[in-house]
C-alpha positions in Angstrom: 119.6 73.2 96.6 121.3 70.3 98.2 125.0 70.0 97.6 126.3 73.2 96.1 129.5 75.2 96.2 128.4 78.8 96.3 130.1 82.1 96.0 128.3 84.6 98.3 128.0 88.3 98.7 129.7 91.2 100.3 126.5 93.3 100.1 125.3 91.7 103.3 127.5 94.2 105.1 125.1 96.9 104.0 122.1 94.8 104.8 123.3 94.0 108.3 124.1 97.7 108.9 120.7 98.9 108.0 119.0 95.9 109.6 120.7 96.4 112.9 119.3 99.9 113.5 115.6 99.8 113.8 114.0 97.4 111.3 111.2 98.6 109.1 108.0 96.6 109.1 105.5 96.8 106.3 102.3 94.7 106.3 101.6 92.4 103.4 98.5 90.5 102.7 97.4 87.1 101.5 99.1 84.6 103.7 99.1 83.4 107.3 97.1 86.3 108.7 99.2 89.4 108.3 102.8 88.7 107.3 105.4 91.4 107.7 108.5 92.4 105.7 111.5 93.2 107.9 114.8 94.6 106.7 117.3 91.7 106.3 119.7 91.4 109.3 121.8 88.7 107.7 125.5 87.8 107.4 127.4 85.7 105.0 130.2 83.2 105.6 131.8 83.8 102.2 130.9 87.2 100.8 131.7 88.4 97.2 131.5 91.9 95.7 128.4 92.6 93.6 129.8 95.7 91.9 126.8 97.8 92.7 124.1 95.4 91.4 123.5 93.0 94.3 120.6 91.7 96.3 120.7 94.6 98.7 118.7 96.5 96.1 115.7 94.2 96.7 113.8 94.7 100.0 112.1 91.3 100.3 114.3 88.3 101.2 113.6 84.7 102.2 115.3 81.3 102.6 115.1 77.8 101.3 115.8 75.0 103.8 116.0 71.3 104.2 117.0 68.9 106.9 120.6 70.2 106.6 119.6 73.4 108.4 118.4 71.4 111.5 115.8 72.9 113.8 115.0 76.6 113.1 113.8 79.3 115.4 111.3 80.6 112.9 110.2 83.7 114.9 113.7 84.9 115.2 114.3 84.3 111.5 111.2 86.2 110.7 112.1 89.1 112.8 115.6 89.2 111.2 114.2 89.6 107.7 113.0 86.2 106.5 109.8 87.1 104.6 109.3 83.7 102.9 110.6 80.2 103.0 110.7 77.4 100.5 111.0 74.1 102.3 112.2 70.8 100.9 109.4 68.2 101.0 110.3 65.3 98.7 112.9 63.9 96.3 112.3 61.4 93.6 109.4 59.0 94.2 110.2 57.6 97.7 112.0 60.2 99.8 110.5 62.8 102.2 112.8 65.3 103.9 113.3 64.3 107.5 112.4 67.8 108.8 109.8 68.8 106.3 106.8 68.6 108.7 108.7 70.4 111.5 109.8 73.2 109.1 106.3 73.4 107.6 104.6 73.7 110.9 107.2 76.0 112.4 107.1 78.5 109.6 103.3 78.5 109.6 103.2 79.1 113.4 105.6 82.1 113.0 103.5 83.5 110.1 106.2 83.1 107.5 104.7 82.5 104.1 106.0 79.1 103.0 105.9 76.8 100.0 107.2 73.2 99.5 109.7 72.1 96.9 110.4 68.8 95.2 114.0 67.8 94.1 113.7 66.0 90.8 115.3 62.6 90.3 116.3 61.9 86.6 115.9 58.1 86.9 112.2 58.1 87.8 109.2 59.2 85.7 107.8 62.7 86.3 104.2 61.6 86.8 105.3 59.2 89.6 107.3 62.0 91.3 104.4 64.4 91.0 102.1 61.8 92.7 104.7 61.4 95.5 104.8 65.1 96.1 101.0 65.3 96.2 100.9 62.4 98.6 103.2 64.2 101.1 102.5 67.9 100.8 99.2 69.1 102.2 96.9 71.6 100.4 97.4 74.3 103.0 95.3 77.4 102.6 97.5 80.4 101.9 100.6 78.3 100.9 103.0 79.6 98.3 103.0 77.8 95.0 104.7 74.4 94.9 108.2 74.3 93.5 110.0 72.0 91.1 113.8 72.0 91.6 115.5 70.6 88.5 119.3 70.4 88.3 122.1 68.0 87.6 123.1 65.9 90.6 126.6 64.5 90.1 126.7 63.4 93.8 123.8 61.0 93.6 124.9 57.4 94.5 122.2 56.0 92.3 121.4 58.4 89.4 123.9 60.6 87.6 122.4 60.4 84.1 121.8 63.5 82.0 118.9 62.9 79.7 118.6 64.9 76.4 117.2 68.4 76.7 113.9 67.7 75.0 113.2 64.9 77.5 114.2 67.0 80.5 111.7 69.7 79.4 109.0 67.2 78.7 109.4 65.7 82.2 109.3 69.2 83.7 106.1 70.0 81.9 104.5 66.8 83.0 105.3 67.4 86.7 104.2 71.1 86.5 100.9 70.1 84.9 100.0 67.4 87.4 101.0 69.3 90.5 99.5 72.6 89.2 96.1 70.9 88.8 96.2 69.4 92.2 97.1 72.6 94.1 95.2 75.0 91.9 98.2 77.2 91.1 101.0 77.1 88.6 104.2 75.9 90.2 107.4 77.7 90.4 110.4 76.3 88.5 113.8 76.5 90.1 116.9 76.1 87.8 120.6 76.8 88.3 122.6 78.3 85.3 124.3 75.1 84.0 121.0 73.2 83.9 119.3 76.2 82.4 121.7 76.4 79.5 122.1 72.7 78.9 118.4 72.1 78.6 117.1 75.5 77.3 114.7 75.7 80.3 113.3 79.0 79.2 111.2 76.9 76.7 109.4 75.1 79.5 105.7 75.7 79.5 103.5 75.6 82.7 105.7 77.4 85.2 104.0 80.3 86.9 107.3 81.9 88.0 111.0 81.3 87.5 113.4 81.0 90.5 117.0 81.4 89.3 120.3 80.8 91.0 123.2 83.3 90.4 125.8 83.6 93.2 128.4 85.9 91.6 126.4 88.2 89.3 122.9 89.6 88.9 120.5 87.3 87.1 120.1 89.9 84.4 123.7 89.2 83.4 123.8 85.5 84.0 120.4 84.6 82.4 120.5 87.1 79.5 117.7 89.2 81.0 115.2 86.4 81.4 112.4 87.4 83.8 112.7 86.0 87.3 110.5 86.2 90.4 113.0 84.7 92.9 116.8 85.0 92.9 118.9 82.6 95.0 122.0 84.7 95.6 124.0 82.8 98.2 124.3 79.4 99.8 126.5 80.6 102.6 124.1 82.9 104.3 124.0 83.4 108.1 120.5 84.1 109.5 119.6 84.5 113.1 117.5 81.6 114.3 119.4 79.1 112.0 122.4 77.3 113.3 124.5 77.0 110.1 124.7 78.3 106.6 121.6 78.6 104.5 120.5 79.6 101.0 119.1 83.1 100.8 116.8 84.5 98.1 115.5 87.9 96.9 112.0 88.6 95.5 112.0 90.7 92.3 110.0 93.7 93.4 109.0 96.2 96.0 107.2 95.5 99.3 104.0 96.5 97.5 104.7 94.1 94.6 105.4 91.4 97.2 102.0 92.0 98.8 100.3 91.9 95.3 102.2 88.7 94.4 101.1 87.0 97.6 97.5 87.9 97.0 97.6 86.7 93.4 99.7 83.5 93.8 98.6 82.0 97.1 95.4 80.0 97.5 
């Protein structure tokens, strides 16, 4: 979720068209009082064609953000269709995102359901990284499940190793178990396609939901039909309230399914 070169979507034209004419609000339950789902009113800086099977078929959309998005007008983003946010909190065993606390508090004040994610560092033990995440991310009532973001990071100035697949999966399971016990909910596992295939990440135990990245085709095609709960479909999204490009994600289900998921998966 940090340095990625994404293809994006052309289906945003349809989203923007329907979002610009009278947004639809539907109440959901379970987080931050009474969250709403608004039709996405987004754009995209680098759209692609989805050939009839794109994210516009999913009504619930959200974002993932870090310091690279700068300050965010969360109320505007919410009103423009941001129904949830995953916020970068930590990386490795000694780094906290510079804007984590600002984003966490801002999303909360705006009533945007939010969860925190950890970017995994392959040169540090998983248990140490789990403790670092726990040290810096509060147990906030109503928060979304914590997220483990695992991917290769060839741009790292200090750690570009690629451990064997069985080690990668074991480290993932260690992190998920420690963090899951602390927060009282099974974490979400985020994985891009190369990492997914290299490490057979569908074998990982302990993930409550899978969050998959696919920026040029539907996940059903890219991930051989593996079940997903969140789909990161662009890294070049344009969202009112955010100054630059941002990752945008779809939830796998209807507004009613989203309400049910929130009630079940938030604490």
